[in-house]
mmJSON file of the N, C-alpha and C atoms, coordinates in Angstrom:
{"data_MODEL":{"atom_site":{
"group_PDB":["ATOM","ATOM","ATOM","ATOM","ATOM","ATOM","ATOM","ATOM","ATOM","ATOM","ATOM","ATOM","ATOM","ATOM","ATOM","ATOM","ATOM","ATOM","ATOM","ATOM","ATOM","ATOM","ATOM","ATOM","ATOM","ATOM","ATOM","ATOM","ATOM","ATOM","ATOM","ATOM","ATOM","ATOM","ATOM","ATOM","ATOM","ATOM","ATOM","ATOM","ATOM","ATOM","ATOM","ATOM","ATOM","ATOM","ATOM","ATOM","ATOM","ATOM","ATOM","ATOM","ATOM","ATOM","ATOM","ATOM","ATOM","ATOM","ATOM","ATOM","ATOM","ATOM","ATOM","ATOM","ATOM","ATOM","ATOM","ATOM","ATOM","ATOM","ATOM","ATOM","ATOM","ATOM","ATOM","ATOM","ATOM","ATOM","ATOM","ATOM","ATOM","ATOM","ATOM","ATOM","ATOM","ATOM","ATOM","ATOM","ATOM","ATOM","ATOM","ATOM","ATOM","ATOM","ATOM","ATOM","ATOM","ATOM","ATOM","ATOM","ATOM","ATOM","ATOM","ATOM","ATOM","ATOM","ATOM","ATOM","ATOM","ATOM","ATOM","ATOM","ATOM","ATOM","ATOM","ATOM","ATOM","ATOM","ATOM","ATOM","ATOM","ATOM","ATOM","ATOM","ATOM","ATOM","ATOM","ATOM","ATOM","ATOM","ATOM","ATOM","ATOM","ATOM","ATOM","ATOM","ATOM","ATOM","ATOM","ATOM","ATOM","ATOM","ATOM","ATOM","ATOM","ATOM","ATOM","ATOM","ATOM","ATOM","ATOM","ATOM","ATOM","ATOM","ATOM","ATOM","ATOM","ATOM","ATOM","ATOM","ATOM","ATOM","ATOM","ATOM","ATOM","ATOM","ATOM","ATOM","ATOM","ATOM","ATOM","ATOM","ATOM","ATOM","ATOM","ATOM","ATOM","ATOM","ATOM","ATOM","ATOM","ATOM","ATOM","ATOM","ATOM","ATOM","ATOM","ATOM","ATOM","ATOM","ATOM","ATOM","ATOM","ATOM","ATOM","ATOM","ATOM","ATOM","ATOM","ATOM","ATOM","ATOM","ATOM","ATOM","ATOM","ATOM","ATOM","ATOM","ATOM","ATOM","ATOM","ATOM","ATOM","ATOM","ATOM","ATOM","ATOM","ATOM","ATOM","ATOM","ATOM","ATOM","ATOM","ATOM","ATOM","ATOM","ATOM","ATOM","ATOM","ATOM","ATOM","ATOM","ATOM","ATOM","ATOM","ATOM","ATOM"],
"id":[1,2,3,4,5,6,7,8,9,10,11,12,13,14,15,16,17,18,19,20,21,22,23,24,25,26,27,28,29,30,31,32,33,34,35,36,37,38,39,40,41,42,43,44,45,46,47,48,49,50,51,52,53,54,55,56,57,58,59,60,61,62,63,64,65,66,67,68,69,70,71,72,73,74,75,76,77,78,79,80,81,82,83,84,85,86,87,88,89,90,91,92,93,94,95,96,97,98,99,100,101,102,103,104,105,106,107,108,109,110,111,112,113,114,115,116,117,118,119,120,121,122,123,124,125,126,127,128,129,130,131,132,133,134,135,136,137,138,139,140,141,142,143,144,145,146,147,148,149,150,151,152,153,154,155,156,157,158,159,160,161,162,163,164,165,166,167,168,169,170,171,172,173,174,175,176,177,178,179,180,181,182,183,184,185,186,187,188,189,190,191,192,193,194,195,196,197,198,199,200,201,202,203,204,205,206,207,208,209,210,211,212,213,214,215,216,217,218,219,220,221,222,223,224,225,226,227,228,229,230,231,232,233,234,235,236,237],
"type_symbol":["N","C","C","N","C","C","N","C","C","N","C","C","N","C","C","N","C","C","N","C","C","N","C","C","N","C","C","N","C","C","N","C","C","N","C","C","N","C","C","N","C","C","N","C","C","N","C","C","N","C","C","N","C","C","N","C","C","N","C","C","N","C","C","N","C","C","N","C","C","N","C","C","N","C","C","N","C","C","N","C","C","N","C","C","N","C","C","N","C","C","N","C","C","N","C","C","N","C","C","N","C","C","N","C","C","N","C","C","N","C","C","N","C","C","N","C","C","N","C","C","N","C","C","N","C","C","N","C","C","N","C","C","N","C","C","N","C","C","N","C","C","N","C","C","N","C","C","N","C","C","N","C","C","N","C","C","N","C","C","N","C","C","N","C","C","N","C","C","N","C","C","N","C","C","N","C","C","N","C","C","N","C","C","N","C","C","N","C","C","N","C","C","N","C","C","N","C","C","N","C","C","N","C","C","N","C","C","N","C","C","N","C","C","N","C","C","N","C","C","N","C","C","N","C","C","N","C","C","N","C","C","N","C","C","N","C","C"],
"label_atom_id":["N","CA","C","N","CA","C","N","CA","C","N","CA","C","N","CA","C","N","CA","C","N","CA","C","N","CA","C","N","CA","C","N","CA","C","N","CA","C","N","CA","C","N","CA","C","N","CA","C","N","CA","C","N","CA","C","N","CA","C","N","CA","C","N","CA","C","N","CA","C","N","CA","C","N","CA","C","N","CA","C","N","CA","C","N","CA","C","N","CA","C","N","CA","C","N","CA","C","N","CA","C","N","CA","C","N","CA","C","N","CA","C","N","CA","C","N","CA","C","N","CA","C","N","CA","C","N","CA","C","N","CA","C","N","CA","C","N","CA","C","N","CA","C","N","CA","C","N","CA","C","N","CA","C","N","CA","C","N","CA","C","N","CA","C","N","CA","C","N","CA","C","N","CA","C","N","CA","C","N","CA","C","N","CA","C","N","CA","C","N","CA","C","N","CA","C","N","CA","C","N","CA","C","N","CA","C","N","CA","C","N","CA","C","N","CA","C","N","CA","C","N","CA","C","N","CA","C","N","CA","C","N","CA","C","N","CA","C","N","CA","C","N","CA","C","N","CA","C","N","CA","C","N","CA","C","N","CA","C","N","CA","C","N","CA","C","N","CA","C","N","CA","C","N","CA","C"],
"label_alt_id":[null,null,null,null,null,null,null,null,null,null,null,null,null,null,null,null,null,null,null,null,null,null,null,null,null,null,null,null,null,null,null,null,null,null,null,null,null,null,null,null,null,null,null,null,null,null,null,null,null,null,null,null,null,null,null,null,null,null,null,null,null,null,null,null,null,null,null,null,null,null,null,null,null,null,null,null,null,null,null,null,null,null,null,null,null,null,null,null,null,null,null,null,null,null,null,null,null,null,null,null,null,null,null,null,null,null,null,null,null,null,null,null,null,null,null,null,null,null,null,null,null,null,null,null,null,null,null,null,null,null,null,null,null,null,null,null,null,null,null,null,null,null,null,null,null,null,null,null,null,null,null,null,null,null,null,null,null,null,null,null,null,null,null,null,null,null,null,null,null,null,null,null,null,null,null,null,null,null,null,null,null,null,null,null,null,null,null,null,null,null,null,null,null,null,null,null,null,null,null,null,null,null,null,null,null,null,null,null,null,null,null,null,null,null,null,null,null,null,null,null,null,null,null,null,null,null,null,null,null,null,null,null,null,null,null,null,null],
"label_comp_id":["UNK","UNK","UNK","UNK","UNK","UNK","UNK","UNK","UNK","UNK","UNK","UNK","UNK","UNK","UNK","UNK","UNK","UNK","UNK","UNK","UNK","UNK","UNK","UNK","UNK","UNK","UNK","UNK","UNK","UNK","UNK","UNK","UNK","UNK","UNK","UNK","UNK","UNK","UNK","UNK","UNK","UNK","UNK","UNK","UNK","UNK","UNK","UNK","UNK","UNK","UNK","UNK","UNK","UNK","UNK","UNK","UNK","UNK","UNK","UNK","UNK","UNK","UNK","UNK","UNK","UNK","UNK","UNK","UNK","UNK","UNK","UNK","UNK","UNK","UNK","UNK","UNK","UNK","UNK","UNK","UNK","UNK","UNK","UNK","UNK","UNK","UNK","UNK","UNK","UNK","UNK","UNK","UNK","UNK","UNK","UNK","UNK","UNK","UNK","UNK","UNK","UNK","UNK","UNK","UNK","UNK","UNK","UNK","UNK","UNK","UNK","UNK","UNK","UNK","UNK","UNK","UNK","UNK","UNK","UNK","UNK","UNK","UNK","UNK","UNK","UNK","UNK","UNK","UNK","UNK","UNK","UNK","UNK","UNK","UNK","UNK","UNK","UNK","UNK","UNK","UNK","UNK","UNK","UNK","UNK","UNK","UNK","UNK","UNK","UNK","UNK","UNK","UNK","UNK","UNK","UNK","UNK","UNK","UNK","UNK","UNK","UNK","UNK","UNK","UNK","UNK","UNK","UNK","UNK","UNK","UNK","UNK","UNK","UNK","UNK","UNK","UNK","UNK","UNK","UNK","UNK","UNK","UNK","UNK","UNK","UNK","UNK","UNK","UNK","UNK","UNK","UNK","UNK","UNK","UNK","UNK","UNK","UNK","UNK","UNK","UNK","UNK","UNK","UNK","UNK","UNK","UNK","UNK","UNK","UNK","UNK","UNK","UNK","UNK","UNK","UNK","UNK","UNK","UNK","UNK","UNK","UNK","UNK","UNK","UNK","UNK","UNK","UNK","UNK","UNK","UNK","UNK","UNK","UNK","UNK","UNK","UNK"],
"label_asym_id":["A","A","A","A","A","A","A","A","A","A","A","A","A","A","A","A","A","A","A","A","A","A","A","A","A","A","A","A","A","A","A","A","A","A","A","A","A","A","A","A","A","A","A","A","A","A","A","A","A","A","A","A","A","A","A","A","A","A","A","A","A","A","A","A","A","A","A","A","A","A","A","A","A","A","A","A","A","A","A","A","A","A","A","A","A","A","A","A","A","A","A","A","A","A","A","A","A","A","A","A","A","A","A","A","A","A","A","A","A","A","A","A","A","A","A","A","A","A","A","A","A","A","A","A","A","A","A","A","A","A","A","A","A","A","A","A","A","A","A","A","A","A","A","A","A","A","A","A","A","A","A","A","A","A","A","A","A","A","A","A","A","A","A","A","A","A","A","A","A","A","A","A","A","A","A","A","A","A","A","A","A","A","A","A","A","A","A","A","A","A","A","A","A","A","A","A","A","A","A","A","A","A","A","A","A","A","A","A","A","A","A","A","A","A","A","A","A","A","A","A","A","A","A","A","A","A","A","A","A","A","A","A","A","A","A","A","A"],
"label_entity_id":["1","1","1","1","1","1","1","1","1","1","1","1","1","1","1","1","1","1","1","1","1","1","1","1","1","1","1","1","1","1","1","1","1","1","1","1","1","1","1","1","1","1","1","1","1","1","1","1","1","1","1","1","1","1","1","1","1","1","1","1","1","1","1","1","1","1","1","1","1","1","1","1","1","1","1","1","1","1","1","1","1","1","1","1","1","1","1","1","1","1","1","1","1","1","1","1","1","1","1","1","1","1","1","1","1","1","1","1","1","1","1","1","1","1","1","1","1","1","1","1","1","1","1","1","1","1","1","1","1","1","1","1","1","1","1","1","1","1","1","1","1","1","1","1","1","1","1","1","1","1","1","1","1","1","1","1","1","1","1","1","1","1","1","1","1","1","1","1","1","1","1","1","1","1","1","1","1","1","1","1","1","1","1","1","1","1","1","1","1","1","1","1","1","1","1","1","1","1","1","1","1","1","1","1","1","1","1","1","1","1","1","1","1","1","1","1","1","1","1","1","1","1","1","1","1","1","1","1","1","1","1","1","1","1","1","1","1"],
"label_seq_id":[1,1,1,2,2,2,3,3,3,4,4,4,5,5,5,6,6,6,7,7,7,8,8,8,9,9,9,10,10,10,11,11,11,12,12,12,13,13,13,14,14,14,15,15,15,16,16,16,17,17,17,18,18,18,19,19,19,20,20,20,21,21,21,22,22,22,23,23,23,24,24,24,25,25,25,26,26,26,27,27,27,28,28,28,29,29,29,30,30,30,31,31,31,32,32,32,33,33,33,34,34,34,35,35,35,36,36,36,37,37,37,38,38,38,39,39,39,40,40,40,41,41,41,42,42,42,43,43,43,44,44,44,45,45,45,46,46,46,47,47,47,48,48,48,49,49,49,50,50,50,51,51,51,52,52,52,53,53,53,54,54,54,55,55,55,56,56,56,57,57,57,58,58,58,59,59,59,60,60,60,61,61,61,62,62,62,63,63,63,64,64,64,65,65,65,66,66,66,67,67,67,68,68,68,69,69,69,70,70,70,71,71,71,72,72,72,73,73,73,74,74,74,75,75,75,76,76,76,77,77,77,78,78,78,79,79,79],
"pdbx_PDB_ins_code":[null,null,null,null,null,null,null,null,null,null,null,null,null,null,null,null,null,null,null,null,null,null,null,null,null,null,null,null,null,null,null,null,null,null,null,null,null,null,null,null,null,null,null,null,null,null,null,null,null,null,null,null,null,null,null,null,null,null,null,null,null,null,null,null,null,null,null,null,null,null,null,null,null,null,null,null,null,null,null,null,null,null,null,null,null,null,null,null,null,null,null,null,null,null,null,null,null,null,null,null,null,null,null,null,null,null,null,null,null,null,null,null,null,null,null,null,null,null,null,null,null,null,null,null,null,null,null,null,null,null,null,null,null,null,null,null,null,null,null,null,null,null,null,null,null,null,null,null,null,null,null,null,null,null,null,null,null,null,null,null,null,null,null,null,null,null,null,null,null,null,null,null,null,null,null,null,null,null,null,null,null,null,null,null,null,null,null,null,null,null,null,null,null,null,null,null,null,null,null,null,null,null,null,null,null,null,null,null,null,null,null,null,null,null,null,null,null,null,null,null,null,null,null,null,null,null,null,null,null,null,null,null,null,null,null,null,null],
"Cartn_x":[135.88,134.991,133.236,133.114,132.08,130.556,131.23,129.998,130.12,128.572,128.695,127.83,127.647,126.758,126.693,125.397,125.696,124.582,125.044,123.858,122.726,121.977,120.004,121.06,120.85,121.21,122.111,122.962,123.607,122.867,122.378,121.549,121.062,120.985,120.198,121.636,122.577,122.968,124.55,125.121,125.949,127.1,126.815,128.55,128.495,127.804,127.953,128.701,127.975,129.089,130.316,130.189,131.5,132.858,132.47,133.068,133.574,132.604,133.054,134.152,133.862,134.66,136.157,136.919,137.372,137.565,137.199,137.562,137.745,137.572,138.136,139.607,139.878,140.91,141.907,141.494,142.84,142.841,142.182,142.576,142.648,142.872,143.636,145.116,145.542,146.868,147.254,146.494,147.094,147.789,147.4,147.768,146.587,145.699,144.4,143.667,143.033,142.729,140.949,140.869,138.38,138.165,137.465,136.785,135.66,135.758,134.65,133.728,132.391,131.608,130.785,130.282,129.329,128.233,126.486,125.662,124.304,123.801,122.575,122.042,120.704,119.881,119.141,118.711,117.152,117.492,118.597,119.368,118.86,118.32,117.845,118.973,120.318,121.265,122.597,121.769,122.015,122.126,120.784,120.716,121.89,121.948,123.231,124.217,124.655,125.947,126.358,125.355,125.503,125.366,124.591,124.86,126.762,126.899,128.266,129.682,128.476,129.64,130.056,129.415,129.182,128.119,129.157,128.302,127.939,126.896,127.026,127.724,128.487,129.322,129.01,128.411,128.446,127.298,126.808,125.547,126.358,126.296,126.82,125.908,125.329,125.088,125.937,125.989,126.783,126.608,126.738,125.637,127.22,126.741,127.969,127.599,126.992,126.445,125.582,125.4,124.257,122.834,122.811,121.339,121.598,122.917,122.793,123.003,122.305,123.266,123.527,124.197,124.705,123.574,122.947,122.695,122.587,123.843,124.386,124.567,124.924,125.433,126.983,127.382,129.001,129.046,129.388,129.583,130.988,130.667,132.453,132.586,133.496,134.419,135.434,135.898,136.93,137.556,138.78,138.949,140.09],
"Cartn_y":[93.763,93.123,93.028,91.532,90.755,91.383,91.009,91.33,91.924,93.167,93.188,93.507,92.828,92.113,92.404,93.18,93.973,93.034,92.821,92.435,93.002,92.546,93.549,94.801,93.983,95.146,96.477,96.074,97.38,98.305,97.861,98.003,99.94,100.898,102.439,102.976,102.07,103.095,103.674,103.886,104.613,103.281,102.406,100.974,100.722,100.593,100.629,101.528,102.871,104.259,104.037,104.144,104.072,103.093,101.872,100.867,101.08,102.249,101.905,103.131,103.818,105.527,105.181,103.679,103.355,102.436,101.559,101.087,102.134,102.747,104.124,104.453,104.909,105.239,104.231,103.093,102.279,101.718,102.21,101.471,102.859,103.871,104.989,104.833,104.648,104.395,103.714,102.057,101.076,101.77,102.177,103.274,102.448,101.954,101.212,102.548,102.582,103.672,103.197,102.786,101.911,100.536,100.814,99.972,98.921,97.918,97.545,96.128,96.514,96.035,94.996,93.479,93.014,93.4,93.929,93.908,93.69,91.995,91.312,92.323,92.088,93.153,93.208,92.158,92.569,93.91,93.794,94.494,96.09,96.384,97.259,98.287,97.667,98.587,98.766,98.712,99.329,101.019,101.533,102.808,103.768,102.65,103.356,103.314,101.82,102.528,103.499,103.813,105.375,106.156,106.591,107.721,107.673,106.633,106.741,106.997,107.307,107.476,106.129,105.039,103.881,103.94,103.971,103.665,102.258,101.46,100.198,100.507,99.999,99.624,98.609,97.882,96.622,95.555,94.61,93.878,92.174,91.223,89.877,88.674,87.656,86.768,85.108,84.74,83.787,82.226,80.746,79.912,78.887,79.732,79.234,77.751,77.149,75.554,75.0,73.746,73.383,74.406,74.709,75.433,76.639,77.437,78.761,79.34,80.81,81.881,83.084,83.464,85.262,86.256,87.065,87.999,89.211,90.039,91.579,92.369,93.451,94.496,94.203,95.161,95.618,96.694,97.286,98.748,98.738,100.603,100.999,101.999,102.742,104.159,103.946,105.146,105.883,106.853,105.724,106.457,107.817],
"Cartn_z":[153.982,155.059,154.487,154.968,154.199,155.377,155.906,157.282,158.44,158.96,160.368,160.997,161.783,162.633,164.47,164.752,166.21,166.497,168.142,168.95,168.936,169.013,169.284,169.925,171.617,172.313,172.188,171.074,170.168,169.398,168.679,167.623,168.084,167.661,167.615,168.864,169.098,170.019,170.059,168.275,167.842,168.018,168.297,168.026,166.538,165.752,163.933,163.586,163.959,163.608,163.967,165.485,165.989,165.699,165.008,164.049,162.859,161.895,161.178,160.742,161.925,162.042,162.639,163.394,163.744,162.464,161.599,160.298,159.531,159.278,158.349,158.337,159.795,160.76,160.36,160.261,160.293,158.569,157.524,156.801,156.534,155.987,156.207,156.588,157.716,158.248,157.58,157.32,156.168,155.09,154.473,153.203,152.254,152.624,151.899,151.47,150.087,149.305,149.749,150.263,150.006,150.4,151.377,152.642,150.931,151.341,150.466,151.26,151.303,151.757,151.301,151.021,151.273,151.872,151.405,152.212,151.466,152.018,151.396,151.087,149.461,149.353,150.187,150.63,151.736,153.251,153.535,154.942,154.249,155.48,155.775,156.273,156.46,156.923,155.914,154.568,153.701,153.695,153.802,153.985,154.961,156.415,156.764,156.692,155.815,155.438,154.02,153.78,152.678,153.265,154.449,155.157,155.788,156.035,156.31,155.286,153.937,152.808,151.984,151.874,151.478,150.156,148.96,147.24,147.215,146.835,145.675,144.119,143.934,143.01,142.233,142.601,141.803,143.213,141.787,142.907,142.481,143.838,143.017,143.815,142.731,142.947,143.307,144.675,144.659,145.544,144.787,145.217,146.723,147.505,148.741,149.14,148.128,148.709,149.714,149.695,150.047,150.408,148.848,148.869,149.312,149.467,150.151,149.168,148.802,147.747,148.294,148.432,148.869,147.743,147.89,146.96,148.168,147.083,147.67,147.128,146.883,147.109,147.63,146.256,147.215,146.726,148.191,148.212,148.504,148.506,148.991,148.983,149.756,150.858,150.742,149.572,149.658,150.545,151.617,152.479,151.979],
"occupancy":[1.0,1.0,1.0,1.0,1.0,1.0,1.0,1.0,1.0,1.0,1.0,1.0,1.0,1.0,1.0,1.0,1.0,1.0,1.0,1.0,1.0,1.0,1.0,1.0,1.0,1.0,1.0,1.0,1.0,1.0,1.0,1.0,1.0,1.0,1.0,1.0,1.0,1.0,1.0,1.0,1.0,1.0,1.0,1.0,1.0,1.0,1.0,1.0,1.0,1.0,1.0,1.0,1.0,1.0,1.0,1.0,1.0,1.0,1.0,1.0,1.0,1.0,1.0,1.0,1.0,1.0,1.0,1.0,1.0,1.0,1.0,1.0,1.0,1.0,1.0,1.0,1.0,1.0,1.0,1.0,1.0,1.0,1.0,1.0,1.0,1.0,1.0,1.0,1.0,1.0,1.0,1.0,1.0,1.0,1.0,1.0,1.0,1.0,1.0,1.0,1.0,1.0,1.0,1.0,1.0,1.0,1.0,1.0,1.0,1.0,1.0,1.0,1.0,1.0,1.0,1.0,1.0,1.0,1.0,1.0,1.0,1.0,1.0,1.0,1.0,1.0,1.0,1.0,1.0,1.0,1.0,1.0,1.0,1.0,1.0,1.0,1.0,1.0,1.0,1.0,1.0,1.0,1.0,1.0,1.0,1.0,1.0,1.0,1.0,1.0,1.0,1.0,1.0,1.0,1.0,1.0,1.0,1.0,1.0,1.0,1.0,1.0,1.0,1.0,1.0,1.0,1.0,1.0,1.0,1.0,1.0,1.0,1.0,1.0,1.0,1.0,1.0,1.0,1.0,1.0,1.0,1.0,1.0,1.0,1.0,1.0,1.0,1.0,1.0,1.0,1.0,1.0,1.0,1.0,1.0,1.0,1.0,1.0,1.0,1.0,1.0,1.0,1.0,1.0,1.0,1.0,1.0,1.0,1.0,1.0,1.0,1.0,1.0,1.0,1.0,1.0,1.0,1.0,1.0,1.0,1.0,1.0,1.0,1.0,1.0,1.0,1.0,1.0,1.0,1.0,1.0,1.0,1.0,1.0,1.0,1.0,1.0],
"B_iso_or_equiv":[0.0,0.0,0.0,0.0,0.0,0.0,0.0,0.0,0.0,0.0,0.0,0.0,0.0,0.0,0.0,0.0,0.0,0.0,0.0,0.0,0.0,0.0,0.0,0.0,0.0,0.0,0.0,0.0,0.0,0.0,0.0,0.0,0.0,0.0,0.0,0.0,0.0,0.0,0.0,0.0,0.0,0.0,0.0,0.0,0.0,0.0,0.0,0.0,0.0,0.0,0.0,0.0,0.0,0.0,0.0,0.0,0.0,0.0,0.0,0.0,0.0,0.0,0.0,0.0,0.0,0.0,0.0,0.0,0.0,0.0,0.0,0.0,0.0,0.0,0.0,0.0,0.0,0.0,0.0,0.0,0.0,0.0,0.0,0.0,0.0,0.0,0.0,0.0,0.0,0.0,0.0,0.0,0.0,0.0,0.0,0.0,0.0,0.0,0.0,0.0,0.0,0.0,0.0,0.0,0.0,0.0,0.0,0.0,0.0,0.0,0.0,0.0,0.0,0.0,0.0,0.0,0.0,0.0,0.0,0.0,0.0,0.0,0.0,0.0,0.0,0.0,0.0,0.0,0.0,0.0,0.0,0.0,0.0,0.0,0.0,0.0,0.0,0.0,0.0,0.0,0.0,0.0,0.0,0.0,0.0,0.0,0.0,0.0,0.0,0.0,0.0,0.0,0.0,0.0,0.0,0.0,0.0,0.0,0.0,0.0,0.0,0.0,0.0,0.0,0.0,0.0,0.0,0.0,0.0,0.0,0.0,0.0,0.0,0.0,0.0,0.0,0.0,0.0,0.0,0.0,0.0,0.0,0.0,0.0,0.0,0.0,0.0,0.0,0.0,0.0,0.0,0.0,0.0,0.0,0.0,0.0,0.0,0.0,0.0,0.0,0.0,0.0,0.0,0.0,0.0,0.0,0.0,0.0,0.0,0.0,0.0,0.0,0.0,0.0,0.0,0.0,0.0,0.0,0.0,0.0,0.0,0.0,0.0,0.0,0.0,0.0,0.0,0.0,0.0,0.0,0.0,0.0,0.0,0.0,0.0,0.0,0.0],
"pdbx_formal_charge":[null,null,null,null,null,null,null,null,null,null,null,null,null,null,null,null,null,null,null,null,null,null,null,null,null,null,null,null,null,null,null,null,null,null,null,null,null,null,null,null,null,null,null,null,null,null,null,null,null,null,null,null,null,null,null,null,null,null,null,null,null,null,null,null,null,null,null,null,null,null,null,null,null,null,null,null,null,null,null,null,null,null,null,null,null,null,null,null,null,null,null,null,null,null,null,null,null,null,null,null,null,null,null,null,null,null,null,null,null,null,null,null,null,null,null,null,null,null,null,null,null,null,null,null,null,null,null,null,null,null,null,null,null,null,null,null,null,null,null,null,null,null,null,null,null,null,null,null,null,null,null,null,null,null,null,null,null,null,null,null,null,null,null,null,null,null,null,null,null,null,null,null,null,null,null,null,null,null,null,null,null,null,null,null,null,null,null,null,null,null,null,null,null,null,null,null,null,null,null,null,null,null,null,null,null,null,null,null,null,null,null,null,null,null,null,null,null,null,null,null,null,null,null,null,null,null,null,null,null,null,null,null,null,null,null,null,null],
"auth_seq_id":[1,1,1,2,2,2,3,3,3,4,4,4,5,5,5,6,6,6,7,7,7,8,8,8,9,9,9,10,10,10,11,11,11,12,12,12,13,13,13,14,14,14,15,15,15,16,16,16,17,17,17,18,18,18,19,19,19,20,20,20,21,21,21,22,22,22,23,23,23,24,24,24,25,25,25,26,26,26,27,27,27,28,28,28,29,29,29,30,30,30,31,31,31,32,32,32,33,33,33,34,34,34,35,35,35,36,36,36,37,37,37,38,38,38,39,39,39,40,40,40,41,41,41,42,42,42,43,43,43,44,44,44,45,45,45,46,46,46,47,47,47,48,48,48,49,49,49,50,50,50,51,51,51,52,52,52,53,53,53,54,54,54,55,55,55,56,56,56,57,57,57,58,58,58,59,59,59,60,60,60,61,61,61,62,62,62,63,63,63,64,64,64,65,65,65,66,66,66,67,67,67,68,68,68,69,69,69,70,70,70,71,71,71,72,72,72,73,73,73,74,74,74,75,75,75,76,76,76,77,77,77,78,78,78,79,79,79],
"auth_comp_id":["UNK","UNK","UNK","UNK","UNK","UNK","UNK","UNK","UNK","UNK","UNK","UNK","UNK","UNK","UNK","UNK","UNK","UNK","UNK","UNK","UNK","UNK","UNK","UNK","UNK","UNK","UNK","UNK","UNK","UNK","UNK","UNK","UNK","UNK","UNK","UNK","UNK","UNK","UNK","UNK","UNK","UNK","UNK","UNK","UNK","UNK","UNK","UNK","UNK","UNK","UNK","UNK","UNK","UNK","UNK","UNK","UNK","UNK","UNK","UNK","UNK","UNK","UNK","UNK","UNK","UNK","UNK","UNK","UNK","UNK","UNK","UNK","UNK","UNK","UNK","UNK","UNK","UNK","UNK","UNK","UNK","UNK","UNK","UNK","UNK","UNK","UNK","UNK","UNK","UNK","UNK","UNK","UNK","UNK","UNK","UNK","UNK","UNK","UNK","UNK","UNK","UNK","UNK","UNK","UNK","UNK","UNK","UNK","UNK","UNK","UNK","UNK","UNK","UNK","UNK","UNK","UNK","UNK","UNK","UNK","UNK","UNK","UNK","UNK","UNK","UNK","UNK","UNK","UNK","UNK","UNK","UNK","UNK","UNK","UNK","UNK","UNK","UNK","UNK","UNK","UNK","UNK","UNK","UNK","UNK","UNK","UNK","UNK","UNK","UNK","UNK","UNK","UNK","UNK","UNK","UNK","UNK","UNK","UNK","UNK","UNK","UNK","UNK","UNK","UNK","UNK","UNK","UNK","UNK","UNK","UNK","UNK","UNK","UNK","UNK","UNK","UNK","UNK","UNK","UNK","UNK","UNK","UNK","UNK","UNK","UNK","UNK","UNK","UNK","UNK","UNK","UNK","UNK","UNK","UNK","UNK","UNK","UNK","UNK","UNK","UNK","UNK","UNK","UNK","UNK","UNK","UNK","UNK","UNK","UNK","UNK","UNK","UNK","UNK","UNK","UNK","UNK","UNK","UNK","UNK","UNK","UNK","UNK","UNK","UNK","UNK","UNK","UNK","UNK","UNK","UNK","UNK","UNK","UNK","UNK","UNK","UNK"],
"auth_asym_id":["A","A","A","A","A","A","A","A","A","A","A","A","A","A","A","A","A","A","A","A","A","A","A","A","A","A","A","A","A","A","A","A","A","A","A","A","A","A","A","A","A","A","A","A","A","A","A","A","A","A","A","A","A","A","A","A","A","A","A","A","A","A","A","A","A","A","A","A","A","A","A","A","A","A","A","A","A","A","A","A","A","A","A","A","A","A","A","A","A","A","A","A","A","A","A","A","A","A","A","A","A","A","A","A","A","A","A","A","A","A","A","A","A","A","A","A","A","A","A","A","A","A","A","A","A","A","A","A","A","A","A","A","A","A","A","A","A","A","A","A","A","A","A","A","A","A","A","A","A","A","A","A","A","A","A","A","A","A","A","A","A","A","A","A","A","A","A","A","A","A","A","A","A","A","A","A","A","A","A","A","A","A","A","A","A","A","A","A","A","A","A","A","A","A","A","A","A","A","A","A","A","A","A","A","A","A","A","A","A","A","A","A","A","A","A","A","A","A","A","A","A","A","A","A","A","A","A","A","A","A","A","A","A","A","A","A","A"],
"auth_atom_id":["N","CA","C","N","CA","C","N","CA","C","N","CA","C","N","CA","C","N","CA","C","N","CA","C","N","CA","C","N","CA","C","N","CA","C","N","CA","C","N","CA","C","N","CA","C","N","CA","C","N","CA","C","N","CA","C","N","CA","C","N","CA","C","N","CA","C","N","CA","C","N","CA","C","N","CA","C","N","CA","C","N","CA","C","N","CA","C","N","CA","C","N","CA","C","N","CA","C","N","CA","C","N","CA","C","N","CA","C","N","CA","C","N","CA","C","N","CA","C","N","CA","C","N","CA","C","N","CA","C","N","CA","C","N","CA","C","N","CA","C","N","CA","C","N","CA","C","N","CA","C","N","CA","C","N","CA","C","N","CA","C","N","CA","C","N","CA","C","N","CA","C","N","CA","C","N","CA","C","N","CA","C","N","CA","C","N","CA","C","N","CA","C","N","CA","C","N","CA","C","N","CA","C","N","CA","C","N","CA","C","N","CA","C","N","CA","C","N","CA","C","N","CA","C","N","CA","C","N","CA","C","N","CA","C","N","CA","C","N","CA","C","N","CA","C","N","CA","C","N","CA","C","N","CA","C","N","CA","C","N","CA","C","N","CA","C","N","CA","C","N","CA","C","N","CA","C"],
"pdbx_PDB_model_num":[1,1,1,1,1,1,1,1,1,1,1,1,1,1,1,1,1,1,1,1,1,1,1,1,1,1,1,1,1,1,1,1,1,1,1,1,1,1,1,1,1,1,1,1,1,1,1,1,1,1,1,1,1,1,1,1,1,1,1,1,1,1,1,1,1,1,1,1,1,1,1,1,1,1,1,1,1,1,1,1,1,1,1,1,1,1,1,1,1,1,1,1,1,1,1,1,1,1,1,1,1,1,1,1,1,1,1,1,1,1,1,1,1,1,1,1,1,1,1,1,1,1,1,1,1,1,1,1,1,1,1,1,1,1,1,1,1,1,1,1,1,1,1,1,1,1,1,1,1,1,1,1,1,1,1,1,1,1,1,1,1,1,1,1,1,1,1,1,1,1,1,1,1,1,1,1,1,1,1,1,1,1,1,1,1,1,1,1,1,1,1,1,1,1,1,1,1,1,1,1,1,1,1,1,1,1,1,1,1,1,1,1,1,1,1,1,1,1,1,1,1,1,1,1,1,1,1,1,1,1,1,1,1,1,1,1,1]
}}}
């Protein structure tokens, strides 16, 4: 999972939490062991992911072209 974006009207209403819970169920049913999520280092949602049980396991800086760079935490959740 690279990113999760919510429209502003959906933020703070449990939509993100419900989506993550659904993803955890699907991941477990599929037999996968973990969910990996890229989170921009400046994204305050990192705290929300941590409350959902995700932990930072690495950092990555990627040049994605045209002068753009991704500077992310790699987070994981074990199902």
